[in-house]
Structures are given as C-alpha cells and as structure tokens.
DRENTORKOL-3810 file (N, C-alpha, C; in nm, 4 decimals):
REM DRENTORKOL-3810
@n.u->1.3750; n.v->1.0915; n.w->-1.5633; ca.u->1.3472; ca.v->1.1609; ca.w->-1.4439; c.u->1.2093; c.v->1.1201; c.w->-1.3944
@n.u->1.2010; n.v->1.1151; n.w->-1.2592; ca.u->1.0762; ca.v->1.0872; ca.w->-1.1981; c.u->1.0407; c.v->1.1935; c.w->-1.0978
@n.u->0.9253; n.v->1.2544; n.w->-1.1122; ca.u->0.8744; ca.v->1.3586; ca.w->-1.0214; c.u->0.7902; c.v->1.2907; c.w->-0.9139
@n.u->0.8176; n.v->1.3134; n.w->-0.7887; ca.u->0.7394; ca.v->1.2647; ca.w->-0.6781; c.u->0.6706; c.v->1.3792; c.w->-0.6046
@n.u->0.5560; n.v->1.3537; n.w->-0.5500; ca.u->0.4899; ca.v->1.4525; ca.w->-0.4612; c.u->0.5719; c.v->1.4509; c.w->-0.3349
@n.u->0.5898; n.v->1.5731; n.w->-0.2753; ca.u->0.6711; ca.v->1.5750; ca.w->-0.1512; c.u->0.5985; c.v->1.5162; c.w->-0.0339
@n.u->0.6315; n.v->1.3954; n.w->0.0007; ca.u->0.5672; ca.v->1.3296; ca.w->0.1166; c.u->0.6673; c.v->1.2909; c.w->0.2247
@n.u->0.6182; n.v->1.2727; n.w->0.3431; ca.u->0.7022; ca.v->1.2291; ca.w->0.4554; c.u->0.7028; c.v->1.0759; c.w->0.4674
@n.u->0.8030; n.v->1.0190; n.w->0.5289; ca.u->0.8106; ca.v->0.8785; ca.w->0.5585; c.u->0.6881; c.v->0.8445; c.w->0.6518
@n.u->0.6334; n.v->0.7229; n.w->0.6324; ca.u->0.5236; ca.v->0.6797; ca.w->0.7185; c.u->0.5731; c.v->0.6377; c.w->0.8502
@n.u->0.6916; n.v->0.5643; n.w->0.8496; ca.u->0.7504; ca.v->0.5137; ca.w->0.9698; c.u->0.8853; c.v->0.5756; c.w->0.9918
@n.u->0.9136; n.v->0.6215; n.w->1.1133; ca.u->1.0538; ca.v->0.6754; ca.w->1.1438; c.u->1.1601; c.v->0.5711; c.w->1.1092
@n.u->1.2637; n.v->0.6155; n.w->1.0501; ca.u->1.3741; ca.v->0.5285; ca.w->1.0276; c.u->1.3704; c.v->0.4636; c.w->0.8859
@n.u->1.2528; n.v->0.4729; n.w->0.8241; ca.u->1.2387; ca.v->0.4151; ca.w->0.6862; c.u->1.2716; c.v->0.5206; c.w->0.5842
@n.u->1.2960; n.v->0.4794; n.w->0.4627; ca.u->1.3173; ca.v->0.5680; ca.w->0.3533; c.u->1.1967; c.v->0.5620; c.w->0.2600
@n.u->1.1977; n.v->0.6463; n.w->0.1626; ca.u->1.1013; ca.v->0.6422; ca.w->0.0554; c.u->1.1777; c.v->0.6073; c.w->-0.0686
@n.u->1.1553; n.v->0.4859; n.w->-0.1227; ca.u->1.2337; ca.v->0.4340; ca.w->-0.2295; c.u->1.1452; c.v->0.3602; c.w->-0.3293
@n.u->1.1835; n.v->0.3652; n.w->-0.4568; ca.u->1.1200; ca.v->0.2818; ca.w->-0.5610; c.u->1.2340; c.v->0.2012; c.w->-0.6297
@n.u->1.1937; n.v->0.0963; n.w->-0.6941; ca.u->1.2921; ca.v->0.0209; ca.w->-0.7737; c.u->1.2564; c.v->0.0394; c.w->-0.9211
@n.u->1.3623; n.v->0.0685; n.w->-0.9963; ca.u->1.3376; ca.v->0.0978; ca.w->-1.1498; c.u->1.4161; c.v->0.0026; c.w->-1.2287
@n.u->1.3474; n.v->-0.0537; n.w->-1.3359; ca.u->1.4140; ca.v->-0.1456; ca.w->-1.4297; c.u->1.3818; c.v->-0.0967; c.w->-1.5716
@n.u->1.4805; n.v->-0.0941; n.w->-1.6549; ca.u->1.4565; ca.v->-0.0605; ca.w->-1.7952; c.u->1.5009; c.v->-0.1792; c.w->-1.8802
@n.u->1.4099; n.v->-0.2203; n.w->-1.9671; ca.u->1.4392; ca.v->-0.3319; ca.w->-2.0578; c.u->1.4873; c.v->-0.4605; c.w->-1.9823
@n.u->1.4190; n.v->-0.4964; n.w->-1.8700; ca.u->1.4422; ca.v->-0.6129; ca.w->-1.7960; c.u->1.5826; c.v->-0.6217; c.w->-1.7359
@n.u->1.6502; n.v->-0.5083; n.w->-1.7220; ca.u->1.7774; ca.v->-0.5062; ca.w->-1.6424; c.u->1.7490; c.v->-0.5218; c.w->-1.4996
@n.u->1.8412; n.v->-0.5533; n.w->-1.4144; ca.u->1.8135; ca.v->-0.5697; ca.w->-1.2743; c.u->1.7589; c.v->-0.4382; c.w->-1.2184
@n.u->1.6698; n.v->-0.4473; n.w->-1.1204; ca.u->1.6129; ca.v->-0.3248; ca.w->-1.0552; c.u->1.7248; c.v->-0.2554; c.w->-0.9815
@n.u->1.7106; n.v->-0.1174; n.w->-0.9876; ca.u->1.7982; ca.v->-0.0343; ca.w->-0.9093; c.u->1.7115; c.v->0.0521; c.w->-0.8224
@n.u->1.7547; n.v->0.0637; n.w->-0.6978; ca.u->1.6779; ca.v->0.1431; ca.w->-0.5936; c.u->1.7033; c.v->0.2840; c.w->-0.6206
@n.u->1.5979; n.v->0.3648; n.w->-0.6056; ca.u->1.6013; ca.v->0.5089; ca.w->-0.6277; c.u->1.5295; c.v->0.5750; c.w->-0.5128
@n.u->1.5974; n.v->0.6586; n.w->-0.4418; ca.u->1.5440; ca.v->0.7197; ca.w->-0.3208; c.u->1.4819; c.v->0.8502; c.w->-0.3518
@n.u->1.3640; n.v->0.8814; n.w->-0.2955; ca.u->1.2981; ca.v->1.0136; ca.w->-0.3170; c.u->1.3806; c.v->1.1180; c.w->-0.2432
@n.u->1.4284; n.v->1.2202; n.w->-0.3141; ca.u->1.5149; ca.v->1.3231; ca.w->-0.2543; c.u->1.4490; c.v->1.3887; c.w->-0.1292
@n.u->1.5261; n.v->1.3965; n.w->-0.0232; ca.u->1.4811; ca.v->1.4620; ca.w->0.0947; c.u->1.4018; c.v->1.3687; c.w->0.1899
@n.u->1.3877; n.v->1.2389; n.w->0.1551; ca.u->1.3075; ca.v->1.1489; ca.w->0.2362; c.u->1.3907; c.v->1.0666; c.w->0.3339
@n.u->1.5164; n.v->1.0857; n.w->0.3428; ca.u->1.5972; ca.v->0.9939; ca.w->0.4291; c.u->1.6025; c.v->1.0406; c.w->0.5716
@n.u->1.5349; n.v->1.1486; n.w->0.6061; ca.u->1.5288; ca.v->1.1897; ca.w->0.7456; c.u->1.6500; c.v->1.2798; c.w->0.7861
@n.u->1.7423; n.v->1.3031; n.w->0.6949; ca.u->1.8599; ca.v->1.3850; ca.w->0.7381; c.u->1.8288; c.v->1.5364; c.w->0.7431
@n.u->1.7083; n.v->1.5749; n.w->0.6891; ca.u->1.6734; ca.v->1.7129; ca.w->0.6950; c.u->1.5292; c.v->1.7222; c.w->0.7418
@n.u->1.4966; n.v->1.8336; n.w->0.8113; ca.u->1.3568; ca.v->1.8577; ca.w->0.8542; c.u->1.2843; c.v->1.9267; c.w->0.7420
@n.u->1.1636; n.v->1.9807; n.w->0.7799; ca.u->1.0855; ca.v->2.0443; ca.w->0.6729; c.u->1.1406; c.v->2.1727; c.w->0.6194
@n.u->1.2498; n.v->2.2244; n.w->0.6808; ca.u->1.3156; ca.v->2.3447; ca.w->0.6391; c.u->1.4421; c.v->2.3179; c.w->0.5555
@n.u->1.4741; n.v->2.1866; n.w->0.5350; ca.u->1.5901; ca.v->2.1461; ca.w->0.4580; c.u->1.5645; c.v->2.1838; c.w->0.3121
@n.u->1.6723; n.v->2.2021; n.w->0.2333; ca.u->1.6600; ca.v->2.2394; ca.w->0.0947; c.u->1.5721; c.v->2.1548; c.w->0.0029
@n.u->1.5851; n.v->2.0225; n.w->0.0201; ca.u->1.4964; ca.v->1.9363; ca.w->-0.0653; c.u->1.3512; c.v->1.9463; c.w->-0.0280
@n.u->1.3265; n.v->1.9448; n.w->0.1035; ca.u->1.1827; ca.v->1.9560; ca.w->0.1499; c.u->1.1234; c.v->2.0960; c.w->0.1168
@n.u->1.2003; n.v->2.1979; n.w->0.1423; ca.u->1.1529; ca.v->2.3403; ca.w->0.1184; c.u->1.1226; c.v->2.3576; c.w->-0.0266
@n.u->1.2178; n.v->2.3238; n.w->-0.1174; ca.u->1.1895; ca.v->2.3403; ca.w->-0.2623; c.u->1.0794; c.v->2.2445; c.w->-0.3130
@n.u->1.0717; n.v->2.1252; n.w->-0.2494; ca.u->0.9704; ca.v->2.0315; ca.w->-0.2916; c.u->0.8337; c.v->2.0806; c.w->-0.2658
@n.u->0.8155; n.v->2.1422; n.w->-0.1494; ca.u->0.6829; ca.v->2.1977; ca.w->-0.1112; c.u->0.6497; c.v->2.3168; c.w->-0.2009
@n.u->0.7479; n.v->2.4026; n.w->-0.2230; ca.u->0.7223; ca.v->2.5173; ca.w->-0.3041; c.u->0.6901; c.v->2.4812; c.w->-0.4530
@n.u->0.7601; n.v->2.3856; n.w->-0.5071; ca.u->0.7353; ca.v->2.3379; ca.w->-0.6483; c.u->0.6264; c.v->2.2340; c.w->-0.6543
@n.u->0.5916; n.v->2.1711; n.w->-0.5452; ca.u->0.4953; ca.v->2.0662; ca.w->-0.5369; c.u->0.5392; c.v->1.9382; c.w->-0.6032
@n.u->0.6762; n.v->1.9229; n.w->-0.6118; ca.u->0.7370; ca.v->1.7926; ca.w->-0.6568; c.u->0.8869; c.v->1.7906; c.w->-0.6126
@n.u->0.9415; n.v->1.6737; n.w->-0.6024; ca.u->1.0783; ca.v->1.6525; ca.w->-0.5904; c.u->1.1198; c.v->1.5614; c.w->-0.7008
@n.u->1.2384; n.v->1.5788; n.w->-0.7559; ca.u->1.2753; ca.v->1.5034; ca.w->-0.8778; c.u->1.3981; c.v->1.4253; c.w->-0.8542
@n.u->1.3936; n.v->1.3025; n.w->-0.9114; ca.u->1.5083; ca.v->1.2065; ca.w->-0.9028; c.u->1.5399; c.v->1.1586; c.w->-1.0445
@n.u->1.6724; n.v->1.1498; n.w->-1.0743; ca.u->1.7192; ca.v->1.1063; ca.w->-1.2057; c.u->1.7501; c.v->0.9595; c.w->-1.2020
@n.u->1.7019; n.v->0.8912; n.w->-1.3019; ca.u->1.7357; ca.v->0.7471; ca.w->-1.3146; c.u->1.8651; c.v->0.7402; c.w->-1.3955
@n.u->1.9616; n.v->0.6702; n.w->-1.3372; ca.u->2.0932; ca.v->0.6475; ca.w->-1.4048; c.u->2.0760; c.v->0.5286; c.w->-1.5044
@n.u->2.0935; n.v->0.5544; n.w->-1.6375; ca.u->2.0852; ca.v->0.4488; ca.w->-1.7335; c.u->2.2058; c.v->0.4467; c.w->-1.8250
@n.u->2.2180; n.v->0.3353; n.w->-1.8972; ca.u->2.3102; ca.v->0.3319; ca.w->-2.0014; c.u->2.2476; c.v->0.3973; c.w->-2.1277
@n.u->2.3220; n.v->0.4457; n.w->-2.2262; ca.u->2.2586; ca.v->0.5044; ca.w->-2.3406; c.u->2.1672; c.v->0.4053; c.w->-2.4066
@n.u->2.0470; n.v->0.4508; n.w->-2.4418; ca.u->1.9431; ca.v->0.3658; ca.w->-2.5051; c.u->1.9405; c.v->0.3896; c.w->-2.6535
@n.u->1.9078; n.v->0.2871; n.w->-2.7288; ca.u->1.8874; ca.v->0.2964; ca.w->-2.8674; c.u->1.7557; c.v->0.3527; c.w->-2.9012
@n.u->1.7354; n.v->0.4019; n.w->-3.0247; ca.u->1.6034; ca.v->0.4502; ca.w->-3.0670; c.u->1.5088; c.v->0.3296; c.w->-3.0686
@n.u->1.3845; n.v->0.3518; n.w->-3.0414; ca.u->1.2883; ca.v->0.2434; ca.w->-3.0468; c.u->1.2077; c.v->0.2282; c.w->-2.9120
@n.u->1.1436; n.v->0.1173; n.w->-2.9025; ca.u->1.0571; ca.v->0.0936; ca.w->-2.7814; c.u->1.1436; c.v->0.0331; c.w->-2.6687
@n.u->1.1112; n.v->0.0730; n.w->-2.5468; ca.u->1.1752; ca.v->0.0289; ca.w->-2.4289; c.u->1.0654; c.v->0.0068; c.w->-2.3236
@n.u->1.0944; n.v->-0.0843; n.w->-2.2299; ca.u->1.0009; ca.v->-0.1113; ca.w->-2.1171; c.u->1.0655; c.v->-0.0582; c.w->-1.9911
@n.u->0.9824; n.v->0.0265; n.w->-1.9215; ca.u->1.0214; ca.v->0.0844; ca.w->-1.7924; c.u->0.9312; c.v->0.0264; c.w->-1.6848
@n.u->0.9878; n.v->-0.0307; n.w->-1.5793; ca.u->0.9102; ca.v->-0.0849; ca.w->-1.4733; c.u->0.9485; c.v->-0.0132; c.w->-1.3475
@n.u->0.8503; n.v->0.0308; n.w->-1.2675; ca.u->0.8754; ca.v->0.0943; ca.w->-1.1348; c.u->0.7902; c.v->0.0179; c.w->-1.0330
@n.u->0.8616; n.v->-0.0206; n.w->-0.9260; ca.u->0.7955; ca.v->-0.0901; ca.w->-0.8152; c.u->0.8251; c.v->-0.0155; c.w->-0.6838
@n.u->0.7231; n.v->-0.0110; n.w->-0.5981; ca.u->0.7374; ca.v->0.0509; ca.w->-0.4700; c.u->0.8218; c.v->-0.0417; c.w->-0.3811
@n.u->0.9160; n.v->0.0200; n.w->-0.3057; ca.u->0.9918; ca.v->-0.0536; ca.w->-0.2073; c.u->0.9363; c.v->-0.0179; c.w->-0.0707
@n.u->0.9082; n.v->0.1128; n.w->-0.0521; ca.u->0.8554; ca.v->0.1632; ca.w->0.0795; c.u->0.7171; c.v->0.2234; c.w->0.0555
@n.u->0.6280; n.v->0.2141; n.w->0.1534; ca.u->0.4969; ca.v->0.2753; ca.w->0.1429; c.u->0.4966; c.v->0.4245; c.w->0.1527
@n.u->0.4050; n.v->0.4902; n.w->0.0859; ca.u->0.3865; ca.v->0.6357; ca.w->0.1025; c.u->0.4339; c.v->0.7177; c.w->-0.0086
@n.u->0.4842; n.v->0.6530; n.w->-0.1184; ca.u->0.5352; ca.v->0.7256; ca.w->-0.2341; c.u->0.4248; c.v->0.7555; c.w->-0.3287
@n.u->0.4242; n.v->0.8826; n.w->-0.3854; ca.u->0.3240; ca.v->0.9175; ca.w->-0.4847; c.u->0.4058; c.v->0.9695; c.w->-0.6071
@n.u->0.4013; n.v->0.9030; n.w->-0.7210; ca.u->0.4669; ca.v->0.9449; ca.w->-0.8439; c.u->0.3730; c.v->1.0429; c.w->-0.9150
@n.u->0.4259; n.v->1.1546; n.w->-0.9521; ca.u->0.3468; ca.v->1.2532; ca.w->-1.0223; c.u->0.3702; c.v->1.2512; c.w->-1.1713
@n.u->0.4957; n.v->1.2326; n.w->-1.2146; ca.u->0.5313; ca.v->1.2348; ca.w->-1.3584; c.u->0.6541; c.v->1.1544; c.w->-1.3795
@n.u->0.6622; n.v->1.0957; n.w->-1.5024; ca.u->0.7815; ca.v->1.0272; ca.w->-1.5482; c.u->0.8203; c.v->1.0942; c.w->-1.6752
@n.u->0.9469; n.v->1.1327; n.w->-1.6910; ca.u->0.9970; ca.v->1.2023; ca.w->-1.8091; c.u->1.1120; c.v->1.1188; c.w->-1.8660
@n.u->1.1000; n.v->1.0820; n.w->-1.9927; ca.u->1.2096; ca.v->1.0124; ca.w->-2.0616; c.u->1.2600; c.v->1.0994; c.w->-2.1698
@n.u->1.3911; n.v->1.1262; n.w->-2.1599; ca.u->1.4563; ca.v->1.2127; ca.w->-2.2557; c.u->1.5636; c.v->1.1403; c.w->-2.3305
END
C-alpha cells in the first residue's frame, strides 16, 4: 500500500501517477486515487482524502517469498507526495 497526500494535478488533463517495480520486475503505473479529474473536491476520493489527510493505493504483486526484496518507486507526473509505504 502507498499512502499519498491528497494533492491536485498541476496541469489540467494530466494524472498523478507513479511507477512501481518490485525485485526488478517491469514498472507498473499506479494512479493516485481521485487524481484523474473525474471528480471535483466533493467526490468520494477527494473528500475522504482531505478528511484522512491521505489517499491510499494498493500495489498489485505476485506472492512474495520470505526475505529481502527491492521496491522502486519513480514519479511519472509532477506534484505527487508519498506519505507512507506499507508492505504486508
């Protein structure tokens, strides 16, 4: 899980996305919930994000074995602020 601070897109029409890779697998794009412009500040993602001071996105992975793993996160779009990363 990645917790993002609830931010708005810097440029209209852009999204807020990061790319995530685990153990050198190909990067997968992950969009910040509520950032695609389909809802205004009263939409459910934005409203709850502001109330909770974070929006959360889940990283889809294959089952991982016990031990060390490498997680890489790269910004695709500007304006993203990561608050917390949780590995379960």
